[in-house]
C-alpha positions as CSV (number, residue, x, y, z in Angstrom):
1,M,-3.2,-37.8,-20.6
2,T,-5.8,-35.1,-20.6
3,P,-7.8,-35.1,-23.9
4,P,-7.0,-32.1,-26.1
5,E,-10.5,-30.7,-25.9
6,A,-10.6,-30.8,-22.1
7,S,-9.3,-27.9,-20.0
8,L,-6.4,-28.8,-17.8
9,F,-7.9,-26.6,-15.1
10,D,-11.5,-27.9,-15.0
11,Q,-11.0,-31.6,-14.2
12,P,-13.7,-32.6,-11.8
13,A,-12.8,-33.9,-8.4
14,S,-13.2,-37.7,-8.0
15,P,-16.5,-38.8,-6.5
16,E,-14.6,-40.2,-3.5
17,S,-12.9,-36.9,-2.8
18,A,-16.2,-34.9,-3.2
19,A,-18.0,-37.3,-0.9
20,R,-15.2,-37.1,1.7
21,R,-15.5,-33.3,1.7
22,T,-19.2,-33.3,2.4
23,R,-19.3,-35.8,5.3
24,G,-18.9,-33.9,8.6
25,A,-16.1,-31.7,7.5
26,P,-15.9,-28.0,8.4
27,L,-17.2,-25.6,5.8
28,A,-13.7,-24.4,4.9
29,E,-12.8,-28.0,4.0
30,R,-16.0,-28.7,2.1
31,M,-15.6,-25.5,0.1
32,R,-12.0,-26.1,-0.8
33,P,-11.7,-25.4,-4.5
34,R,-11.4,-28.4,-6.8
35,N,-10.0,-26.7,-9.8
36,L,-8.7,-23.3,-10.8
37,S,-12.1,-22.1,-12.0
38,E,-13.2,-22.3,-8.4
39,Y,-9.9,-20.9,-7.0
40,A,-10.0,-17.3,-5.7
41,G,-7.2,-14.8,-5.8
42,Q,-3.5,-15.1,-6.9
43,E,-4.3,-13.9,-10.4
44,H,-0.7,-12.7,-10.6
45,L,0.3,-16.4,-10.5
46,I,-2.5,-18.3,-12.1
47,G,-4.0,-15.8,-14.6
48,P,-3.6,-16.6,-18.3
49,G,0.0,-16.5,-19.2
50,K,1.2,-16.1,-15.6
51,P,4.2,-18.1,-14.4
52,L,2.5,-20.8,-12.2
53,R,-0.3,-21.4,-14.7
54,V,2.3,-21.8,-17.5
55,Q,4.2,-24.3,-15.3
56,I,1.1,-26.3,-14.7
57,E,0.0,-26.2,-18.4
58,H,3.4,-27.5,-19.5
59,D,3.3,-30.2,-16.7
60,D,6.6,-28.8,-15.5
61,P,7.9,-31.2,-12.8
62,S,9.9,-28.6,-10.9
63,S,9.5,-28.4,-7.2
64,M,8.1,-25.2,-5.7
65,I,7.5,-23.3,-2.5
66,F,4.4,-21.3,-1.8
67,W,5.0,-18.4,0.5
68,G,2.1,-16.5,1.9
69,P,-0.1,-15.7,4.9
70,P,-2.5,-18.3,6.3
71,G,-5.8,-19.1,4.6
72,V,-4.9,-17.9,1.1
73,G,-5.1,-21.4,-0.6
74,K,-1.6,-22.8,-0.5
75,T,-2.8,-26.4,0.3
76,S,-5.7,-26.1,-2.2
77,L,-3.4,-25.0,-4.9
78,A,-1.1,-27.9,-4.3
79,K,-4.0,-30.3,-4.5
80,I,-5.3,-28.8,-7.7
81,I,-1.8,-29.2,-9.2
82,A,-1.8,-32.8,-8.2
83,E,-5.2,-33.5,-9.7
84,T,-4.6,-31.6,-12.9
85,T,-1.3,-33.2,-13.5
86,H,-2.5,-36.7,-12.5
87,A,-0.1,-37.1,-9.7
88,T,-0.4,-38.9,-6.3
89,F,-0.8,-36.3,-3.6
90,L,0.9,-36.9,-0.3
91,E,0.4,-34.4,2.5
92,F,3.2,-34.1,5.1
93,S,3.2,-32.0,8.2
94,A,6.4,-30.4,9.4
95,V,4.9,-30.2,12.9
96,L,4.3,-33.9,13.2
97,S,7.0,-35.6,11.2
98,G,10.7,-36.2,11.6
99,I,13.6,-37.6,9.5
100,K,12.3,-41.2,10.0
101,E,8.9,-40.4,8.5
102,I,10.6,-38.4,5.7
103,K,12.7,-41.3,4.6
104,Q,9.8,-43.7,4.7
105,V,7.8,-41.5,2.5
106,M,10.7,-40.9,0.2
107,Q,11.4,-44.6,-0.2
108,A,7.7,-45.3,-1.0
109,S,7.7,-42.5,-3.5
110,E,10.8,-43.9,-5.2
111,Q,9.2,-47.3,-5.5
112,A,6.1,-45.6,-7.0
113,A,8.3,-43.7,-9.5
114,Q,9.9,-46.9,-10.7
115,M,6.3,-48.1,-11.5
116,G,5.7,-45.0,-13.5
117,S,3.6,-43.2,-10.9
118,R,4.3,-39.5,-10.1
119,T,4.1,-38.2,-6.6
120,I,3.6,-34.6,-5.3
121,L,4.7,-34.3,-1.7
122,F,3.1,-31.3,-0.1
123,V,4.9,-30.2,3.1
124,D,2.9,-27.8,5.2
125,E,4.8,-25.3,7.3
126,I,8.1,-26.4,5.8
127,H,9.9,-23.6,7.7
128,R,9.4,-25.7,10.8
129,F,11.8,-28.3,9.5
130,N,15.4,-28.0,10.8
131,K,18.4,-28.2,8.5
132,A,18.9,-32.0,8.9
133,Q,15.2,-32.6,8.1
134,Q,15.3,-30.4,5.0
135,D,18.6,-32.1,3.9
136,A,16.7,-35.4,3.9
137,F,14.6,-34.2,0.9
138,L,17.5,-33.1,-1.2
139,P,18.6,-36.4,-3.0
140,Y,14.9,-37.2,-3.9
141,V,14.2,-33.7,-5.2
142,E,17.4,-33.8,-7.1
143,R,16.6,-37.1,-8.8
144,G,13.0,-36.1,-9.5
145,T,11.7,-39.0,-7.4
146,I,9.2,-36.5,-5.9
147,R,7.9,-33.2,-6.8
148,L,8.1,-31.2,-3.6
149,I,5.6,-28.4,-2.9
150,G,6.3,-26.6,0.4
151,A,4.1,-24.1,2.1
152,T,5.3,-21.5,4.5
153,T,4.2,-18.3,6.1
154,E,7.8,-17.3,6.7
155,N,10.3,-15.8,4.4
156,P,11.9,-18.9,2.7
157,S,15.2,-17.0,2.2
158,F,15.7,-17.3,5.9
159,E,13.8,-20.5,6.8
160,V,14.7,-22.9,3.9
161,I,18.2,-24.1,3.4
162,G,20.0,-22.7,0.3
163,A,20.5,-26.1,-1.4
164,L,16.8,-26.9,-1.3
165,L,15.7,-23.4,-2.1
166,S,17.9,-23.4,-5.3
167,R,16.0,-26.5,-6.5
168,C,12.6,-24.9,-6.0
169,R,10.7,-22.1,-7.6
170,V,9.3,-19.7,-5.0
171,Y,5.8,-18.3,-5.6
172,V,4.5,-15.5,-3.3
173,L,0.8,-15.8,-2.5
174,K,-1.1,-12.7,-1.4
175,A,-3.8,-12.3,1.2
176,L,-7.3,-12.4,-0.3
177,T,-9.0,-9.1,-0.7
178,E,-12.2,-8.4,1.3
179,E,-14.2,-8.4,-2.0
180,Q,-12.8,-11.8,-2.9
181,I,-13.7,-13.2,0.5
182,V,-17.3,-11.8,0.3
183,E,-17.7,-13.5,-3.0
184,L,-16.6,-16.8,-1.5
185,L,-19.0,-16.3,1.3
186,H,-21.8,-15.8,-1.2
187,R,-20.7,-18.9,-2.9
188,A,-20.8,-20.9,0.3
189,L,-24.3,-19.7,1.1
190,A,-25.6,-20.7,-2.3
191,D,-23.8,-24.1,-2.7
192,K,-26.2,-26.9,-1.8
193,E,-23.7,-29.7,-2.5
194,R,-20.8,-28.6,-0.3
195,G,-21.9,-25.3,1.3
196,L,-24.8,-24.0,3.3
197,G,-27.3,-23.8,0.5
198,N,-29.7,-26.4,2.1
199,L,-30.1,-24.1,5.1
200,N,-31.9,-21.5,2.9
201,L,-29.9,-18.7,4.5
202,T,-29.8,-15.1,3.5
203,A,-27.3,-12.6,4.8
204,D,-27.0,-8.9,5.0
205,E,-24.1,-7.5,3.0
206,E,-23.1,-5.7,6.2
207,A,-22.7,-9.1,7.9
208,L,-20.6,-10.6,5.1
209,N,-18.4,-7.5,4.9
210,L,-17.9,-7.6,8.6
211,I,-16.8,-11.2,8.5
212,A,-14.5,-10.5,5.5
213,G,-13.0,-7.5,7.3
214,Y,-12.2,-9.5,10.4
215,S,-10.7,-12.4,8.4
216,S,-7.6,-10.3,7.5
217,G,-7.4,-12.0,4.1
218,D,-7.7,-15.5,5.7
219,C,-10.5,-17.4,3.9
220,R,-10.5,-20.2,6.4
221,N,-11.3,-17.8,9.2
222,A,-14.1,-16.3,7.2
223,Y,-15.7,-19.7,6.5
224,N,-15.4,-20.6,10.2
225,A,-17.2,-17.4,11.2
226,L,-19.9,-17.9,8.5
227,E,-20.5,-21.4,9.7
228,I,-21.0,-20.3,13.3
229,A,-23.3,-17.4,12.2
230,A,-25.3,-19.8,10.0
231,Q,-25.9,-22.1,12.9
232,L,-26.9,-19.2,15.2
233,A,-29.3,-17.9,12.5
234,A,-30.9,-21.3,12.0
235,D,-31.3,-22.0,15.7
236,R,-33.0,-18.7,16.3
237,T,-35.3,-19.1,13.3
238,D,-36.4,-22.5,14.6
239,K,-37.1,-21.0,18.1
240,K,-39.0,-18.1,16.6
241,V,-41.4,-20.4,14.7
242,G,-41.6,-22.9,17.7
243,R,-39.9,-25.7,15.9
244,A,-37.1,-27.9,17.1
245,S,-33.9,-27.6,15.3
246,V,-33.7,-30.1,12.5
247,G,-30.9,-32.4,11.9
248,P,-28.4,-32.7,9.1
249,G,-30.0,-33.2,5.7
250,F,-33.0,-30.9,6.5
251,S,-33.0,-27.2,6.0
252,P,-34.0,-24.9,8.9
253,G,-36.7,-22.6,7.7
254,M,-38.3,-25.3,5.5
255,D,-41.3,-27.5,6.1
256,E,-39.8,-31.0,6.4
257,T,-42.5,-32.4,4.2
258,E,-41.1,-30.5,1.2
259,S,-38.6,-32.4,-0.9
260,N,-38.0,-29.9,-3.8
261,G,-35.9,-27.5,-1.7
262,A,-38.5,-24.7,-1.9
263,L,-39.6,-22.7,1.1
264,A,-43.0,-23.4,2.6
265,P,-45.3,-20.4,2.3
266,G,-45.1,-18.2,5.4
267,V,-42.1,-20.0,6.9
268,P,-39.4,-17.4,7.7
269,R,-36.0,-17.8,6.1
270,A,-33.0,-18.0,8.4
271,H,-31.1,-14.7,8.1
272,I,-27.6,-13.6,9.1
273,T,-27.6,-10.0,10.4
274,G,-24.6,-7.8,11.3
275,A,-25.4,-8.5,15.0
276,L,-25.2,-12.3,14.4
277,A,-22.0,-11.9,12.6
278,E,-20.6,-9.9,15.6
279,E,-21.6,-12.7,17.9
280,A,-20.1,-15.3,15.6
281,L,-16.8,-13.4,15.7
282,Q,-17.0,-13.5,19.5
283,Q,-16.2,-9.9,20.1
284,R,-17.9,-6.6,20.2
285,V,-17.4,-4.8,16.9
286,L,-16.8,-1.1,16.9
287,L,-17.8,1.0,14.0
288,Y,-14.8,0.5,11.7
289,D,-14.0,-0.1,8.1
290,K,-10.3,-0.8,7.2
291,T,-10.7,0.8,3.8
292,G,-13.4,3.4,4.6
293,E,-13.8,6.8,6.3
294,E,-13.8,5.5,9.9
295,H,-10.4,3.9,9.4
296,Y,-9.0,7.3,8.4
297,N,-10.9,9.1,11.1
298,L,-9.4,6.9,13.8
299,I,-5.8,7.1,12.6
300,S,-6.2,10.8,12.1
301,A,-7.4,11.1,15.8
302,L,-4.4,9.0,16.9
303,H,-1.9,11.1,15.0
304,K,-3.3,14.4,16.0
305,S,-3.4,13.4,19.7
306,V,0.3,12.5,19.5
307,R,1.1,15.8,17.8
308,N,-0.8,17.6,20.5
309,S,1.1,15.8,23.3
310,D,-2.0,14.1,24.7
311,P,-1.0,10.6,25.8
312,D,-4.5,9.8,27.3
313,A,-6.3,10.5,24.0
314,A,-3.6,8.8,22.0
315,L,-3.8,5.6,24.1
316,Y,-7.6,5.6,23.7
317,W,-7.5,5.9,19.9
318,L,-4.7,3.3,19.6
319,G,-6.8,0.9,21.7
320,R,-9.9,1.6,19.6
321,M,-8.0,0.6,16.5
322,F,-6.5,-2.5,18.1
323,H,-10.0,-3.5,19.3
324,A,-11.5,-3.0,15.9
325,G,-9.0,-5.5,14.4
326,E,-6.6,-3.1,12.7
327,D,-3.4,-4.7,11.3
328,P,-0.7,-4.1,14.0
329,M,1.9,-3.6,11.3
330,Y,-0.1,-0.8,9.8
331,L,-0.2,0.9,13.2
332,A,3.5,0.4,13.7
333,R,4.2,2.0,10.3
334,R,2.0,5.0,11.2
335,V,3.7,5.4,14.6
336,I,7.1,5.4,12.9
337,R,5.8,8.1,10.5
338,M,4.8,10.2,13.5
339,A,8.3,9.9,14.9
340,V,9.9,11.3,11.7
341,E,7.1,13.8,10.8
342,D,6.3,15.4,14.2
343,I,9.2,14.6,16.5
344,G,12.0,14.7,14.1
345,L,15.4,15.9,15.3
346,A,14.0,17.4,18.5
347,A,14.2,13.8,19.9
348,P,16.0,11.7,17.3
349,E,15.9,8.7,19.6
350,A,12.2,8.5,19.1
351,L,12.7,6.9,15.7
352,N,14.8,4.1,17.1
353,L,12.2,3.5,19.9
354,C,9.4,3.2,17.3
355,L,11.5,0.9,15.1
356,S,12.1,-1.3,18.2
357,A,8.4,-1.3,19.0
358,R,7.7,-2.5,15.5
359,Q,10.2,-5.3,15.9
360,T,8.7,-6.2,19.2
361,M,5.2,-6.4,17.7
362,E,6.5,-8.5,14.8
363,F,8.3,-10.9,17.3
364,L,5.5,-11.2,19.9
365,G,2.4,-10.5,17.8
366,S,-0.9,-9.2,19.2
367,P,-2.0,-8.8,21.9
368,E,1.3,-9.3,23.7
369,G,3.1,-6.8,21.4
370,D,0.4,-4.2,21.7
371,L,2.1,-2.7,24.8
372,A,5.3,-2.0,22.8
373,L,3.3,0.3,20.4
374,A,1.5,1.8,23.4
375,E,4.9,2.7,25.0
376,A,6.1,4.3,21.7
377,V,2.9,6.3,21.4
378,V,3.2,7.7,25.0
379,Y,6.8,8.6,24.4
380,L,6.0,10.4,21.2
381,C,3.3,12.4,23.0
382,L,5.7,13.5,25.7
383,A,8.7,14.1,23.4
384,P,9.6,17.6,22.2
385,K,8.1,18.3,18.8
386,S,9.6,19.5,15.5
387,N,8.4,19.2,11.9
388,A,11.4,21.2,10.7
389,V,12.9,18.4,8.6
390,Y,9.4,17.4,7.3
391,T,8.7,20.9,6.1
392,A,12.3,21.4,4.8
393,Y,12.1,18.3,2.7
394,A,8.6,19.3,1.3
395,A,10.1,22.7,0.3
396,A,13.0,21.0,-1.4
397,Q,10.5,18.7,-3.3
398,Q,8.5,21.8,-4.3
399,D,11.6,23.4,-5.9
400,I,12.5,20.1,-7.6
401,E,9.1,20.1,-9.2
402,S,8.8,23.8,-10.1
403,T,12.4,24.7,-11.2
404,R,14.6,23.7,-14.0
405,Q,16.5,20.5,-13.5
406,E,20.0,22.0,-13.6
407,P,23.1,19.8,-14.0
408,V,25.3,19.1,-11.0
409,P,28.0,21.8,-10.7
410,L,31.3,20.6,-12.0
411,H,33.2,21.0,-8.7
412,L,30.7,18.5,-7.1
413,R,31.1,15.8,-9.8
414,N,33.1,12.7,-9.4
415,A,36.1,12.3,-11.7
416,P,37.2,8.6,-11.9
417,T,38.6,8.9,-15.4
418,K,41.2,11.1,-17.2
419,L,38.6,12.3,-19.7
420,M,36.4,13.5,-16.8
421,K,39.2,15.3,-15.3
422,D,40.0,16.9,-18.6
423,L,36.4,18.1,-18.7
424,D,36.9,19.8,-15.3
425,Y,34.9,17.3,-13.4
426,G,35.8,17.9,-9.7
427,K,37.8,21.1,-10.4
428,D,37.8,23.5,-7.5
429,Y,36.3,21.0,-5.1
430,R,37.4,21.7,-1.6
431,Y,37.7,18.8,0.9
432,A,35.9,19.9,4.1
433,H,38.1,17.9,6.4
434,D,41.1,19.9,5.3
435,E,39.4,23.2,6.0
436,E,39.4,25.2,9.2
437,G,36.3,24.4,11.2
438,K,35.6,21.5,8.7
439,V,33.6,23.9,6.6
440,A,34.6,25.0,3.1
441,D,33.5,28.2,1.4
442,M,31.9,26.3,-1.4
443,D,28.4,26.4,-2.9
444,C,26.6,23.0,-3.2
445,L,23.3,24.0,-4.7
446,P,22.7,24.7,-8.4
447,P,23.3,28.3,-9.5
448,S,19.6,29.2,-9.7
449,L,19.0,28.1,-6.1
450,L,22.0,29.6,-4.5
451,G,21.2,31.0,-1.0
452,R,18.0,28.9,-0.7
453,R,17.4,27.7,2.9
454,Y,15.0,24.8,3.5
455,Y,15.9,23.6,7.0
456,A,14.9,25.9,9.9
457,P,15.5,24.1,13.2
458,T,13.3,24.8,16.1
459,Q,14.3,25.5,19.7
460,E,12.7,22.3,20.9
461,G,14.7,19.5,22.5
462,R,17.8,18.3,20.8
463,E,17.1,20.5,17.8
464,K,18.0,23.5,19.8
465,Q,21.6,22.3,19.8
466,L,21.3,21.6,16.1
467,A,20.1,25.2,15.5
468,Q,23.2,26.5,17.4
469,R,25.5,24.3,15.3
470,L,23.8,25.4,12.1
471,E,24.4,29.1,13.0
472,E,28.0,28.3,13.8
473,I,28.5,26.7,10.4
474,R,27.0,29.7,8.7
475,R,29.2,32.1,10.6
476,I,32.3,30.1,9.6
477,R,31.3,30.1,6.0
478,Q,30.5,33.8,5.9
479,S,33.8,34.6,7.7
480,K,35.7,32.8,5.0
481,R,33.9,34.6,2.2
482,N,34.5,38.0,3.8
483,N,38.2,37.1,3.9
């Protein structure tokens, strides 16, 4: 057992595992966190007093499923749990394994359990297992032979069978923030044991922010890009000083005679610039910041081009945002908003078209799904425009905020009990379907707002017909009042 004075979360990795990570492995593997003090993100789960941390602290043997996007640390977290709870860690790929392999592993785990050894079986991409394969886990999870930790990027409610899901706790992992990824990149640049510290690299903050921005919360992608940028920087520094690239174990930018890790005087230090980061990302980077001014400038340009019925400009700005690495789902949400804000009931089919485009993007992904959003944007540009509902709802909201919150008039209240009926709930209510023209002479606004009109339909597209129908309704109601 862990000594009382030791922290459960700061157990050092075994020398064998540390050595394994430093021999020829990619940077992302070498920098894999060894304990929770090195783990970035997921504070909502592993912060003090949070559910997953409590479960680990109490050595709770329950099985669990980690649901989250790629590169957020699902595998790392499972390994940390295995090390901190002194369990054997077995990694299992749903892509490469079938029922035969599952049963072999389960039987071996059962034998180990009889010998007093605990096993954590980590199943990556568990959503790729079919029902029969998932069923094969059930008896062993039920008996506690294994502690199952599944990882999935898909909603487990849809992809994991109910019987298995009911025996697991589901933890939702979030994409890392750009700030967290930048901090991890700094750590990799400084770490001489597992990272790039021996290369004596420096990096512009612009370069690290660029890599973090393009990683979309995926730390593995960020490490891969940093590793490529580091190699580019080291090679170009060697060429600049007329020195052949040094092999592993030496540090580009250093005099090979030095053994203390300090830079020789006058020898340039390898440096990662924004341009090198662009090259490492293998695509031209347009001026863009997903959380800054340019982000809002571009989406504003797209929205206003649609509003002004300019499909050429709209396609250009949409393409700019795609090329800059914008989240396609963000663009889909904004396009849907354009349909309800600027098209409205002038072409109500526009909303369905945009929702379908979003589903297509979700199904196909980018770049194949980009065309669906492009089609939706062009349709919105060419559709008749109306913001009548948008402005009507805003006016209603303004009245809600600025006027007294009056009770619902008695005739509009539901009266499911005798007491309510005795209190005149529902009294004088007139059922519209029983009225001539399907319109009753009955006020539905609070007394202080009687006569207030919010919705003023335009004469554009389908809304022209709605305007005619609204006038007809008002004539019917007025006629009944006159009589």
